[in-house]
MIVOZA-782689 format. One record per atom (N, C-alpha, C, O): x, y, z; atom name. Coordinates in steps of 0.001 Angstrom, whole numbers, plus 524288, in hexadecimal, padded with zeros to 5 digits. Layout:
// residues N
PT      x      y      z  at
PT      X      Y      Z  CA
...
END
This chain:
// residues 96
PT      x      y      z  at
PT  8034F  7FB5C  7FFFD   N
PT  7FFF0  80007  7FFFD  CA
PT  80370  804CA  7FFF9   C
PT  807C9  804BE  80207   O
PT  80168  808EB  7FD97   N
PT  8041B  80DF0  7FD90  CA
PT  80207  8113A  8021D   C
PT  7FD4F  81180  802FF   O
PT  80588  813A8  804ED   N
PT  80400  81719  80944  CA
PT  803DE  81CB1  8074E   C
PT  806DE  81E3B  803E1   O
PT  80045  81FB6  8099A   N
PT  7FF8A  8252E  80818  CA
PT  7FF30  82896  80CF1   C
PT  7FCC6  82714  810D1   O
PT  80195  82D2A  80CBC   N
PT  800D6  83137  81098  CA
PT  7FCDA  834FF  80E52   C
PT  7FDD5  8376D  80A4A   O
PT  7F876  8357E  810D4   N
PT  7F424  838FC  80F15  CA
PT  7F3C8  83D6C  812FA   C
PT  7F32F  83C8B  817AA   O
PT  7F425  8422C  81108   N
PT  7F3A5  846CD  8144E  CA
PT  7EF17  84A0B  8123D   C
PT  7EF36  84BF2  80DD3   O
PT  7EB19  84AA6  8157C   N
PT  7E6A5  84DE0  8143D  CA
PT  7E694  852AF  817A4   C
PT  7E66C  85244  81C6E   O
PT  7E6B0  85737  81547   N
PT  7E688  85C26  81812  CA
PT  7E10D  85E74  817E9   C
PT  7DED4  85F16  813B1   O
PT  7DEDD  85FB3  81C65   N
PT  7D988  86195  81CBC  CA
PT  7D8D4  866FF  81A4B   C
PT  7DC81  86A12  819EA   O
PT  7D40C  8680D  818AD   N
PT  7D29A  86D63  8173F  CA
PT  7D343  870EB  81C03   C
PT  7D311  86F11  82072   O
PT  7D405  875D9  81B23   N
PT  7D4BD  879A0  81F62  CA
PT  7D032  87D6E  81FB9   C
PT  7D074  88141  822A0   O
PT  7CC1B  87C73  81CD6   N
PT  7C797  87FE1  81CE0  CA
PT  7C4BF  87F81  82220   C
PT  7C571  87BC2  82510   O
PT  7C19D  88360  82335   N
PT  7BEA0  8836F  8280F  CA
PT  7BB21  87E96  82840   C
PT  7B892  87D45  82465   O
PT  7BB08  87BF6  82CB4   N
PT  7B7EF  87747  82D55  CA
PT  7BAA3  87252  82BA5   C
PT  7B856  86E1D  82BF8   O
PT  7BF6F  872AF  829DB   N
PT  7C22A  86E13  827D8  CA
PT  7C2EE  869E6  82C0F   C
PT  7C25D  8653E  82AFF   O
PT  7C435  86B8A  830C8   N
PT  7C4FA  8679C  834F7  CA
PT  7BFD6  86502  83653   C
PT  7BFB4  86044  8371C   O
PT  7BB97  867F8  836A1   N
PT  7B678  865B2  837A7  CA
PT  7B50E  861D4  8336F   C
PT  7B2F7  85DA6  83492   O
PT  7B62A  8632A  82E94   N
PT  7B507  85FB8  82A2D  CA
PT  7B83A  85AB6  82AB4   C
PT  7B62B  8566C  82A00   O
PT  7BD43  85B40  82BF2   N
PT  7C0AB  856B2  82CD0  CA
PT  7BE5C  85319  830F1   C
PT  7BE09  84E5D  83029   O
PT  7BCC6  85551  83547   N
PT  7BAC0  85236  83999  CA
PT  7B5A8  84F8D  83824   C
PT  7B49A  84B3B  839F8   O
PT  7B274  8520B  834E1   N
PT  7AD90  84FA5  8332C  CA
PT  7AE86  84AF0  82FA3   C
PT  7AB8D  84728  82FBF   O
PT  7B2AE  84B2D  82C7F   N
PT  7B3E5  84700  828BB  CA
PT  7B75B  842D3  82B44   C
PT  7B7A5  83E74  8294A   O
PT  7B9F3  84411  82F8A   N
PT  7BDCD  840A7  831FC  CA
PT  7BBE2  83B24  832FE   C
PT  7BEDA  83780  831F8   O
PT  7B70D  83A35  834F5   N
PT  7B55F  834C9  835D5  CA
PT  7B57A  83192  830D6   C
PT  7B6C6  82CF2  8310A   O
PT  7B431  833CE  82C73   N
PT  7B463  830F3  8277D  CA
PT  7BA03  82FAF  8260C   C
PT  7BB2B  82B64  82437   O
PT  7BD7B  83369  826E0   N
PT  7C30D  832A0  825C4  CA
PT  7C540  82E56  82928   C
PT  7C811  82AF0  82741   O
PT  7C3F8  82E74  82E43   N
PT  7C5D7  82A7C  831F3  CA
PT  7C3CA  82500  83056   C
PT  7C6AE  8212A  83088   O
PT  7BEEA  824BA  82ECC   N
PT  7BCBB  81FBE  82CE6  CA
PT  7BFE4  81DC2  8281F   C
PT  7C0FE  81919  827B3   O
PT  7C14F  82153  82499   N
PT  7C44A  81FCA  8200B  CA
PT  7C9B0  81DB3  821D9   C
PT  7CB8D  819B9  81FE4   O
PT  7CC22  82073  82599   N
PT  7D153  81EBC  82782  CA
PT  7D0E5  81961  82A0F   C
PT  7D464  81625  82963   O
PT  7CCBB  8185B  82CF3   N
PT  7CBEF  8133C  82F6F  CA
PT  7CB7B  80EF9  82B48   C
PT  7CDAB  80ABD  82BEC   O
PT  7C8A4  81010  82702   N
PT  7C843  80C3F  822BA  CA
PT  7CD8B  80B46  82045   C
PT  7CEE6  806D0  81F18   O
PT  7D099  80F80  81F76   N
PT  7D5CA  80EC7  81D4C  CA
PT  7D965  80BBE  820ED   C
PT  7DCA3  808B1  81F1D   O
PT  7D8DD  80C8B  825F7   N
PT  7DBF8  8099F  829B7  CA
PT  7DA9F  803DA  82989   C
PT  7DE1C  8008A  8298F   O
PT  7D5A3  802A2  8295C   N
PT  7D3DF  7FD23  82913  CA
PT  7D5E5  7FA76  82433   C
PT  7D70F  7F5CC  82448   O
PT  7D650  7FD60  81FF7   N
PT  7D81C  7FB07  81AFB  CA
PT  7DE08  7FB11  81A79   C
PT  7E022  7F903  816AA   O
PT  7E0CE  7FD69  81E52   N
PT  7E680  7FD98  81E1B  CA
PT  7E89F  80223  81B0E   C
PT  7ED53  80250  81A12   O
PT  7E565  805D5  81980   N
PT  7E711  80A53  81650  CA
PT  7E8DD  80EEE  819AD   C
PT  7EC16  81207  817E9   O
PT  7E6DD  80F76  81E7B   N
PT  7E839  813CD  821E3  CA
PT  7ECDB  8122A  8254A   C
PT  7EC9F  80E28  827F0   O
PT  7F105  81539  8253B   N
PT  7F59D  81428  8285B  CA
PT  7F641  81806  82CE6   C
PT  7F7B1  81683  8313B   O
PT  7F52E  81CFC  82BDB   N
PT  7F604  8210E  82FCA  CA
PT  7F313  825EE  82E09   C
PT  7F292  826F5  8295E   O
PT  7F12C  828E3  831CA   N
PT  7EE9B  82DBC  8304B  CA
PT  7ED47  83107  834F2   C
PT  7ED2F  82F2C  83962   O
PT  7EC3C  83601  833E2   N
PT  7EAAE  83994  837EB  CA
PT  7EA38  83F08  835BB   C
PT  7EB87  84018  8313A   O
PT  7E847  84282  83921   N
PT  7E78C  847F9  837BB  CA
PT  7EC77  84B01  838FD   C
PT  7EF32  849D3  83CC4   O
PT  7ED9A  84EFD  835BF   N
PT  7F1A4  852A1  8376D  CA
PT  7EEFD  85794  8397A   C
PT  7EAB1  858FE  837D8   O
PT  7F1B3  85A24  83D19   N
PT  7EF53  85E51  84039  CA
PT  7F223  86370  83F63   C
PT  7F6C9  8638D  83E27   O
PT  7EF3D  867B9  84014   N
PT  7F1B0  86CE1  83FE1  CA
PT  7F3D7  86E35  8454B   C
PT  7F3BB  86AF5  848D5   O
PT  7F5C6  872F9  845E7   N
PT  7F843  874A7  84ADF  CA
PT  7F47D  8747A  84F77   C
PT  7F62E  87406  853F2   O
PT  7EF75  874D4  84E72   N
PT  7EB83  874C2  8529B  CA
PT  7E981  86F22  853B2   C
PT  7E619  86E5C  856FF   O
PT  7EBA9  86B49  850E4   N
PT  7E9FB  865E9  85194  CA
PT  7E518  86478  84EA7   C
PT  7E293  86092  84FEA   O
PT  7E3AF  8678E  84ABF   N
PT  7DEF5  866A8  847A3  CA
PT  7E06F  863A3  842B6   C
PT  7E443  864DB  84012   O
PT  7DD36  85F95  8418B   N
PT  7DE29  85C73  83CE4  CA
PT  7DDDA  85FC4  837F4   C
PT  7DA22  862B7  8372E   O
PT  7E1CB  85F3C  834A5   N
PT  7E20A  86235  82FC7  CA
PT  7E30F  85EB9  82AF6   C
PT  7E390  860AA  82697   O
PT  7E356  859AA  82BD5   N
PT  7E44B  8561B  82788  CA
PT  7E58A  850A5  8298F   C
PT  7E545  84F95  82E3E   O
PT  7E6E6  84D44  825F0   N
PT  7E7EE  847CF  82750  CA
PT  7EC93  845CC  82448   C
PT  7EDA8  84788  81FEE   O
PT  7EF53  84214  826A9   N
PT  7F357  83F00  823EF  CA
PT  7F211  8395C  824DA   C
PT  7F0CA  837BF  82932   O
PT  7F26E  83655  820A1   N
PT  7F142  830BF  820CB  CA
PT  7F5A3  82DD7  81E33   C
PT  7F7EF  82FD3  81A79   O
PT  7F6DA  8294F  81FFD   N
PT  7FA0E  82591  81D1D  CA
PT  7F689  820F1  81BD1   C
PT  7F4BD  81E25  81F4B   O
PT  7F598  82032  816D3   N
PT  7F221  81C37  814E0  CA
PT  7F528  818BA  8112C   C
PT  7F953  81A33  80F48   O
PT  7F319  81426  81025   N
PT  7F56E  810C9  80C1A  CA
PT  7F131  80E32  808E2   C
PT  7ED17  80CAB  80AE0   O
PT  7F24B  80DC0  803D7   N
PT  7EE7D  80B77  8003B  CA
PT  7F169  80805  7FC51   C
PT  7F5FA  808E6  7FB17   O
PT  7EEA5  80424  7FA75   N
PT  7F0C1  80091  7F67F  CA
PT  7F1EC  80364  7F169   C
PT  7F5F3  80279  7EEF3   O
PT  7EE50  806E3  7EFD5   N
PT  7EEE4  80977  7EAD1  CA
PT  7EDB9  80F47  7EB4E   C
PT  7EB47  81105  7EF10   O
PT  7EF81  81237  7E777   N
PT  7EE40  817D9  7E728  CA
PT  7E84D  8188B  7E6B2   C
PT  7E61C  81C48  7E8C7   O
PT  7E5D1  81507  7E40C   N
PT  7E022  81519  7E387  CA
PT  7DD63  814B8  7E8CA   C
PT  7D975  81758  7E9AF   O
PT  7DF76  8116D  7EC4D   N
PT  7DD45  810F6  7F187  CA
PT  7DDD7  8161F  7F496   C
PT  7DA42  817C0  7F759   O
PT  7E26A  818A5  7F408   N
PT  7E326  81DBF  7F664  CA
PT  7DF2B  821A0  7F44F   C
PT  7DCBC  82472  7F75A   O
PT  7DE7B  821CF  7EF3E   N
PT  7DAC7  82562  7ECE3  CA
PT  7D522  82439  7EE9A   C
PT  7D207  827D1  7EF5D   O
PT  7D3DA  81F3A  7EF32   N
PT  7CE98  81DC9  7F10C  CA
PT  7CDC5  81FE7  7F684   C
PT  7C9A4  82217  7F7A8   O
PT  7D1AC  81F49  7F9F5   N
PT  7D12F  82167  7FF47  CA
PT  7D071  82750  7FF0B   C
PT  7CD0A  8296A  801B7   O
PT  7D385  829F8  7FBF1   N
PT  7D329  82FB2  7FB81  CA
PT  7CDB1  83153  7F99C   C
PT  7CBAB  8355B  7FB47   O
PT  7CB61  82E51  7F642   N
PT  7C62A  82F85  7F435  CA
PT  7C1F3  82EC8  7F84D   C
PT  7BD9E  830C8  7F7B6   O
PT  7C330  82BE0  7FC84   N
PT  7BF5E  82AA1  80089  CA
PT  7C07C  82D4D  805D9   C
PT  7BD23  82D4B  8094D   O
PT  7C51B  82F89  8067A   N
PT  7C6B6  831CF  80B7E  CA
PT  7C350  8367D  80CEA   C
PT  7C325  83A51  80A03   O
PT  7C08B  83637  81176   N
PT  7BCF7  83A5E  812EE  CA
PT  7BF7A  83FD6  81350   C
PT  7BCFC  843B6  811EF   O
PT  7C45C  8402A  81529   N
PT  7C6C9  84546  81586  CA
PT  7C7CD  847AB  81032   C
PT  7C80B  84C72  80FB8   O
PT  7C868  8446D  80C25   N
PT  7C90F  8466B  806E4  CA
PT  7C3BB  847B1  8047C   C
PT  7C2ED  84BE9  80251   O
PT  7C01D  843F4  804EA   N
PT  7BAED  844AC  802AA  CA
PT  7B80C  8495B  804EE   C
PT  7B53A  84C17  80228   O
PT  7B8C4  84A3F  809EB   N
PT  7B5DF  84E6E  80CAA  CA
PT  7B91C  85374  80D5F   C
PT  7B7B5  856E1  81071   O
PT  7BD5F  853CC  80A87   N
PT  7C092  8588A  80A5B  CA
PT  7C25E  85A60  80FD2   C
PT  7C204  85EFC  81125   O
PT  7C441  856B0  812DB   N
PT  7C6E9  857F8  817C1  CA
PT  7CC8F  8595B  81674   C
PT  7CEAB  85D37  81864   O
PT  7CEFE  8561A  8131B   N
PT  7D460  8571C  8117D  CA
PT  7D463  85AB4  80CAD   C
PT  7D204  85972  808B0   O
PT  7D6FE  85F08  80D15   N
PT  7D77F  86293  8088F  CA
PT  7DB84  8608C  804B2   C
PT  7DAD7  860F9  7FFF5   O
PT  7DFBF  85E51  806CF   N
PT  7E3C4  85C03  80378  CA
PT  7E4F0  85680  8057C   C
PT  7E498  8556C  80A28   O
PT  7E651  85316  801DC   N
PT  7E7EA  84DC5  80315  CA
PT  7ECD5  84CAD  80006   C
PT  7ECFD  84D28  7FB3E   O
PT  7F0EB  84B2C  802F1   N
PT  7F5E9  849CE  80082  CA
PT  7F6E3  84408  801A4   C
PT  7F66F  8424E  8061B   O
PT  7F835  84119  7FDA0   N
PT  7F96A  83B86  7FE30  CA
PT  7FEDC  83A9B  7FC28   C
PT  80038  83C15  7F7C9   O
PT  80204  83810  7FF86   N
PT  8075A  836AA  7FE1F  CA
PT  8081B  830CD  7FF22   C
PT  8063B  82EB0  80306   O
PT  80ADB  82E46  7FB95   N
PT  80C71  828E3  7FC9E  CA
PT  80FFE  82905  80167   C
PT  81335  82C8B  80203   O
PT  80F5A  82526  804BF   N
PT  811D7  82549  809EB  CA
PT  813CE  81FDE  80B43   C
PT  811DB  81C02  80929   O
PT  81789  81F84  80EA7   N
PT  8197B  81A75  8107A  CA
PT  81ABE  81AF6  81639   C
PT  81E2C  81DF9  817BB   O
PT  817EC  817F6  8197D   N
PT  81901  81800  81EFE  CA
PT  81E2C  81526  81FF0   C
PT  81F08  810E7  81DD8   O
PT  8218E  81775  8230C   N
PT  8269E  8153A  82416  CA
PT  8260A  81038  8273F   C
PT  822EA  80FFA  82AE5   O
PT  82902  80C4A  825DE   N
PT  8291F  80746  828A1  CA
PT  82E01  80755  82C09   C
PT  8323C  805EA  82A3E   O
PT  82D6D  808F8  830F2   N
PT  831F2  80921  83479  CA
PT  83120  805C6  83946   C
PT  8348E  8057B  83CA1   O
END
């Protein structure tokens, strides 16, 4: 499987945090499904100086690029415009 580092940066418009929190249960459900299937390796929110969530970083793995694209087409934070930008990089977790 290919591993990916996915970084989603939230919108900064008024109400963006409330919107994130409203969509968060759907996103968490998606992450639980990915964990059960072995696709979720690590993830969490990144915070601003006040400790407020402003985006997410995930390490995921998929068999094919098509599987990655399928997830992106279904990810609630993408579909519901929580993340303003999404950056995907091929990644490799160090084996130490």
